[in-house]
VEXBANU-828471 format. One record per residue (C-alpha): chain; x, y, z; residue in one letter; residue number from 1. Coordinates in pm, whole numbers, always signed. Example, Ala and Ser with C-alpha at 12.3 -4.5 7.8 and 13.67 -1.06 7.14 Angstrom:
<rs>
> ch x y z aa i
> A +1230 -450 +780 a 1
> A +1367 -106 +714 s 2
</rs>
This chain:
<rs>
> ch x y z aa i
> A +9903 +10885 +11777 m 1
> A +9648 +11164 +11840 n 2
> A +9295 +11046 +11927 i 3
> A +9160 +11250 +11637 y 4
> A +9386 +11067 +11383 d 5
> A +9124 +10792 +11366 s 6
> A +8770 +10829 +11240 a 7
> A +8637 +10642 +11538 q 8
> A +8813 +10876 +11781 g 9
> A +8710 +11178 +11597 r 10
> A +8339 +11078 +11585 r 11
> A +8347 +10991 +11959 s 12
> A +8484 +11340 +12030 a 13
> A +8212 +11504 +11804 i 14
> A +7939 +11311 +11990 l 15
> A +8084 +11418 +12320 q 16
> A +8085 +11787 +12197 k 17
> A +7725 +11755 +12079 v 18
> A +7627 +11623 +12425 r 19
> A +7802 +11918 +12600 e 20
> A +7699 +12197 +12363 d 21
> A +7372 +12061 +12218 s 22
> A +7494 +12163 +11870 s 23
> A +7805 +12173 +11651 v 24
> A +7922 +12356 +11344 n 25
> A +8094 +12198 +11050 v 26
> A +8348 +12481 +11007 s 27
> A +8442 +12488 +11373 q 28
> A +8479 +12110 +11386 l 29
> A +8700 +12113 +11078 s 30
> A +8939 +12362 +11244 k 31
> A +8931 +12183 +11578 q 32
> A +9016 +11842 +11443 f 33
> A +9245 +11957 +11164 g 34
> A +9051 +11779 +10881 v 35
> A +8851 +11904 +10586 s 36
> A +8491 +11998 +10605 e 37
> A +8413 +11722 +10366 v 38
> A +8549 +11472 +10619 t 39
> A +8339 +11629 +10898 i 40
> A +8031 +11619 +10688 r 41
> A +8100 +11244 +10629 k 42
> A +8133 +11197 +11000 d 43
> A +7810 +11377 +11067 l 44
> A +7634 +11171 +10797 k 45
> A +7743 +10847 +10957 i 46
> A +7640 +10957 +11300 l 47
> A +7311 +11073 +11164 k 48
> A +7251 +10727 +11004 e 49
> A +7317 +10571 +11348 r 50
> A +7053 +10800 +11484 k 51
> A +7298 +10963 +11724 l 52
> A +7242 +11321 +11616 l 53
> A +7027 +11527 +11375 v 54
> A +7182 +11714 +11084 r 55
> A +7090 +12078 +11034 v 56
> A +7218 +12341 +10796 h 57
> A +7590 +12397 +10868 g 58
> A +7619 +12136 +11145 g 59
> A +7420 +11911 +11369 a 60
> A +7224 +11905 +11695 i 61
> A +7161 +11640 +11953 m 62
> A +6897 +11379 +11864 s 63
> A +6601 +11337 +12095 v 64
> A +6723 +10986 +12189 k 65
> A +7067 +11105 +12280 a 66
> A +6930 +11404 +12482 n 67
> A +6745 +11180 +12728 k 68
> A +6807 +11198 +13103 d 69
> A +7090 +10985 +13239 e 70
> A +6831 +10752 +13395 s 71
> A +6710 +10651 +13046 e 72
> A +6878 +10404 +12811 e 73
> A +7088 +10501 +12513 r 74
> A +7147 +10284 +12205 n 75
> A +7445 +10054 +12213 i 76
> A +7588 +10233 +11903 n 77
> A +7590 +10567 +12083 f 78
> A +7753 +10406 +12398 k 79
> A +8025 +10245 +12192 s 80
> A +8143 +10579 +12052 l 81
> A +8148 +10770 +12380 v 82
> A +8488 +10764 +12556 n 83
> A +8590 +10483 +12314 s 84
> A +8968 +10521 +12387 r 85
> A +8913 +10492 +12758 e 86
> A +8699 +10184 +12716 k 87
> A +8960 +10020 +12503 q 88
> A +9241 +10081 +12756 a 89
> A +9011 +9948 +13031 i 90
> A +8939 +9635 +12830 g 91
> A +9306 +9563 +12776 r 92
> A +9384 +9613 +13149 a 93
> A +9081 +9384 +13246 a 94
> A +9196 +9105 +13012 a 95
> A +9534 +9095 +13206 a 96
> A +9330 +8964 +13508 h 97
> A +9235 +8644 +13323 i 98
> A +9427 +8319 +13374 n 99
> A +9467 +8040 +13118 e 100
> A +9183 +7789 +13163 g 101
> A +8945 +8031 +13323 d 102
> A +8573 +8038 +13283 t 103
> A +8475 +8402 +13235 i 104
> A +8140 +8582 +13219 l 105
> A +8102 +8888 +13007 i 106
> A +7801 +9111 +13040 d 107
> A +7643 +9329 +12764 s 108
> A +7822 +9664 +12841 g 109
> A +8031 +9826 +12576 t 110
> A +8335 +9837 +12805 t 111
> A +8295 +9469 +12893 a 112
> A +8288 +9403 +12516 l 113
> A +8640 +9540 +12498 e 114
> A +8758 +9254 +12727 v 115
> A +8642 +9005 +12456 a 116
> A +8857 +9195 +12201 r 117
> A +9176 +9134 +12402 n 118
> A +9206 +8762 +12448 l 119
> A +9481 +8693 +12198 d 120
> A +9720 +8570 +12466 a 121
> A +9497 +8277 +12567 f 122
> A +9441 +7927 +12424 q 123
> A +9196 +7779 +12667 d 124
> A +8905 +7980 +12788 l 125
> A +8533 +7923 +12839 t 126
> A +8340 +8233 +12772 i 127
> A +7980 +8279 +12886 i 128
> A +7791 +8591 +12777 t 129
> A +7452 +8737 +12727 n 130
> A +7598 +8980 +12465 s 131
> A +7552 +8893 +12099 v 132
> A +7844 +9128 +12019 n 133
> A +8079 +8969 +12280 a 134
> A +7984 +8625 +12147 m 135
> A +8077 +8727 +11788 q 136
> A +8411 +8866 +11913 e 137
> A +8497 +8554 +12109 a 138
> A +8416 +8325 +11814 l 139
> A +8675 +8511 +11607 k 140
> A +8953 +8337 +11806 y 141
> A +8835 +7996 +11685 k 142
> A +8964 +7820 +11990 r 143
> A +8750 +7898 +12291 f 144
> A +8428 +7734 +12420 k 145
> A +8168 +8015 +12379 v 146
> A +7829 +7999 +12546 i 147
> A +7559 +8251 +12456 l 148
> A +7284 +8264 +12716 l 149
> A +6929 +8222 +12590 g 150
> A +6653 +8468 +12673 g 151
> A +6462 +8763 +12542 t 152
> A +6676 +8977 +12310 v 153
> A +6685 +9349 +12389 r 154
> A +6750 +9551 +12071 e 155
> A +6897 +9849 +12241 s 156
> A +7177 +9647 +12405 s 157
> A +7192 +9352 +12169 n 158
> A +7180 +9124 +12467 s 159
> A +6964 +8847 +12617 t 160
> A +6777 +8888 +12945 v 161
> A +6487 +8749 +13140 g 162
> A +6394 +8419 +13316 p 163
> A +6553 +8195 +13052 l 164
> A +6891 +8380 +13063 a 165
> A +6881 +8372 +13445 e 166
> A +6794 +8001 +13453 s 167
> A +7082 +7920 +13219 n 168
> A +7320 +8122 +13433 l 169
> A +7245 +7903 +13735 k 170
> A +7395 +7603 +13551 l 171
> A +7742 +7750 +13570 f 172
> A +8018 +7855 +13811 y 173
> A +8250 +8124 +13677 c 174
> A +8597 +8236 +13771 d 175
> A +8544 +8597 +13685 k 176
> A +8264 +8830 +13586 l 177
> A +8346 +9135 +13379 f 178
> A +8056 +9372 +13456 l 179
> A +7997 +9695 +13271 g 180
> A +7761 +9944 +13432 v 181
> A +7569 +10249 +13322 d 182
> A +7592 +10425 +13665 s 183
> A +7810 +10379 +13969 f 184
> A +7796 +10534 +14311 s 185
> A +7977 +10429 +14629 v 186
> A +7665 +10504 +14827 d 187
> A +7386 +10402 +14576 a 188
> A +7580 +10115 +14421 g 189
> A +7565 +9990 +14061 l 190
> A +7258 +10056 +13848 s 191
> A +7122 +10044 +13496 t 192
> A +6819 +10194 +13323 p 193
> A +6672 +9849 +13245 s 194
> A +6501 +9633 +13511 v 195
> A +6558 +9318 +13304 e 196
> A +6933 +9388 +13271 e 197
> A +6959 +9458 +13643 a 198
> A +6801 +9129 +13730 s 199
> A +7028 +8932 +13489 t 200
> A +7336 +9110 +13629 n 201
> A +7237 +9016 +13986 q 202
> A +7234 +8645 +13889 v 203
> A +7569 +8691 +13707 m 204
> A +7716 +8831 +14031 i 205
> A +7596 +8529 +14228 s 206
> A +7756 +8279 +13989 r 207
> A +8109 +8443 +13985 a 208
> A +8398 +8388 +14221 r 209
> A +8542 +8732 +14141 e 210
> A +8346 +9040 +14019 v 211
> A +8541 +9294 +13816 i 212
> A +8351 +9610 +13733 a 213
> A +8471 +9783 +13421 v 214
> A +8350 +10134 +13328 f 215
> A +8489 +10472 +13227 d 216
> A +8476 +10757 +13486 s 217
> A +8185 +10935 +13327 s 218
> A +7959 +10670 +13491 k 219
> A +8069 +10769 +13843 v 220
> A +7841 +10946 +14101 n 221
> A +7535 +10871 +13892 k 222
> A +7229 +10656 +13974 r 223
> A +6999 +10486 +13708 a 224
> A +6653 +10341 +13755 f 225
> A +6729 +9980 +13829 a 226
> A +6952 +9874 +14117 y 227
> A +7214 +9595 +14055 i 228
> A +7416 +9562 +14367 t 229
> A +7602 +9757 +14634 s 230
> A +7961 +9859 +14569 a 231
> A +8097 +9628 +14844 d 232
> A +7997 +9329 +14625 k 233
> A +8265 +9418 +14377 i 234
> A +8617 +9283 +14407 n 235
> A +8792 +9505 +14160 t 236
> A +8715 +9826 +13977 v 237
> A +8902 +9906 +13657 i 238
> A +8843 +10261 +13518 t 239
> A +9030 +10549 +13374 d 240
> A +9269 +10794 +13538 i 241
> A +8997 +11063 +13570 h 242
> A +8832 +10886 +13861 l 243
> A +8811 +11142 +14147 p 244
> A +9065 +11078 +14419 a 245
> A +8793 +11083 +14683 s 246
> A +8609 +10797 +14507 i 247
> A +8927 +10595 +14490 k 248
> A +8983 +10647 +14857 s 249
> A +8620 +10537 +14943 q 250
> A +8656 +10227 +14734 l 251
> A +8979 +10133 +14895 k 252
> A +8817 +10170 +15239 s 253
> A +8568 +9906 +15125 l 254
> A +8856 +9675 +15047 k 255
> A +8795 +9706 +14674 i 256
> A +9096 +9684 +14443 n 257
> A +9112 +9992 +14221 v 258
> A +9309 +9997 +13892 e 259
> A +9332 +10319 +13689 l 260
> A +9440 +10321 +13331 v 261
> A +9526 +10594 +13088 g 262
> A +9386 +10604 +12734 a 263
</rs>
C-alpha cells in the first residue's frame, strides 16, 4: 500500500512539504498525491484546525508554531503526523524486545507511544508511563497493570513531569525503558526542549535495567536545549533505515545495539 493511500500518511507528507518549502499549493498537492482538490482542501482544513499550518488563498503556509527553531518544542499533534510511518515501524520493532511478564516504562514521545500500540502478543505486563496517551492505549488491552505517574501535566506533550513524577518513579524498578527523544547526537547525547521532561527522563533511565531509545532518523545530529544523558547510557537504538552509516558505526563502537527498520 502506498503511504499516500491513507489520510494520515498524506497529511504527514503535506506537513513535511510545508516544513521544507514553507508553503504549498492545492493544485500541486492534488497532482502529487493523486487525489481531488476537494480532498486536499479537507486535509488542509484539518491541519489548520490542529494549528499545524495557516490556510491562505490557493494553499497553505507554515504556522508560526511549526516554524520555530529545532531547539523549541512543537505540539504533540504536529509531532505525531511527522514521519508517522517510520514511527509505526519503529514501535512494532521495539515491542518485539519485550518479554512476557516484563515491567516496562514508556515515556511521552510520539515514537514511544507506538510501542504501547503494539502489545497484542502479551498477556501479563506492567506498564508505567508519564504519557496520558500511552496510558489510554495500554488500558485498551484490558489485561495489563497500568500505572500513570503523577505530576504536573504539560499540555504540549500531554505528559506528567516534575518532582511528584520523579518521586513516584523512584518507587519502581523496570525491565525496559522505551525512550523517545527530540534530538540525538553521538557527541552531545540525548536532549529535549523541556527542562522538566529532561529531568524526568533522567530519573527514568536510572530506574531501568535496559534503555531502548526509539526515534526516527530526522532527530539525528541535532541538539535541543535540555540535556538528558550521554549516548553511551543507551543499550539499544531503534530507528529507521535512513540513519547515516557513519552514525551507526559510531554507535556500534560504543557497544550500543543498533536496529534499523523500514517503513
